[in-house]
N, C-alpha and C positions, 0 to 999 in steps of 0.2 A: 540815781537818786533812790533813796529808801525811806518809805512811810512806815513809822513805828507805832502802832495803834494798841493801847493797852486799856483794859477796863477793870475796875476794882469794885469789890463788894466788902463792905465793913461790918463788923459786929457792933452790937450795941443798940441803944435806943435810936430812935429817928433823931432826936436832937442831937446825941453824940456823934451819930454818923455824918449829919450835916456839918457838924463843927470840925470833925477831923478832915472831912472832904474840903472845906474851905482853907483850912490851914496848910493842908498838902497842896492844894491849887496854888495858892500863893507862893509857896515855896518852889514849885515847878516852874511857874511863869518867870521866875528870877534866872532859871538856868541857861537860857541862850546867851546872856551877858557875861556867863561864867565858864561856859564849856564851847571851846571854839569849834568843835565837831558837829554841834547842834546848830542847825540852821534857823529852825523854828520850832515852836510848841504851841498847841492850842489844848487847852483843858476845859472840860464842861462838867458841871455838877447835874446830875439827873434831876429833873423837876416831875417827872412822870411817875405818878404814885403807883401805877399799875406795874410798874417795872421794879426789879430788885436790885440791879446794879446801880452804884453810887456815883462813879466818876469815871470819865473816859479821858485819855490824853491821846493826842496825835502830834508825833514828832517828826521832823524831817532832817535826815542827814545824808551824806554822800555815798555811804557805802554800809554795809553791815559790820565791817571793822569799826567804823565810825560810831555805829550804834553801841557795839560793845565797849569802847572807850568812854562813851558818854554814860552808860550803865555803870561803869567802874569809877567814874569821877568822884571824888570827895564830896562835891557839892550834891550830886545826885544821891550818893549814899546817905548823906544827912537828911535830905527830904525824905527818902523812904523810911528813915527811922520815925518819922513823924507817924507813919500809919502802922509800924509793926505790931503794936498791941491790938490793933482794930481790924487787920487784914484777915478776912474770911476767905476770899477767893480772887484770883487774878487770871485774866486771860490776855494773850498777846498775839498780834498778827504783824509780821514784818513783809512788806512787799516792795518790789522795784516798780518804779513808775517813770 
């Protein structure tokens, strides 16, 4: 099994960043019903004002190959388009557990 953890930092005012984070989170939470390789997903919007990262997602898949299939799936690609104009930075860790 693979955990796929991704953090995002968005551009814009605090209000814009929160709005795009919520819209993105809502889209991400629908993905397990649409992508068979994705076992689960958890999405969190940062509430700590001392930190600068806006959103984190943790997804579970059977393998790195399945993570790649999830990443290329049209539903995931559409979700990523929500944040395209706002994405300032992204960090990712994939690990086997």
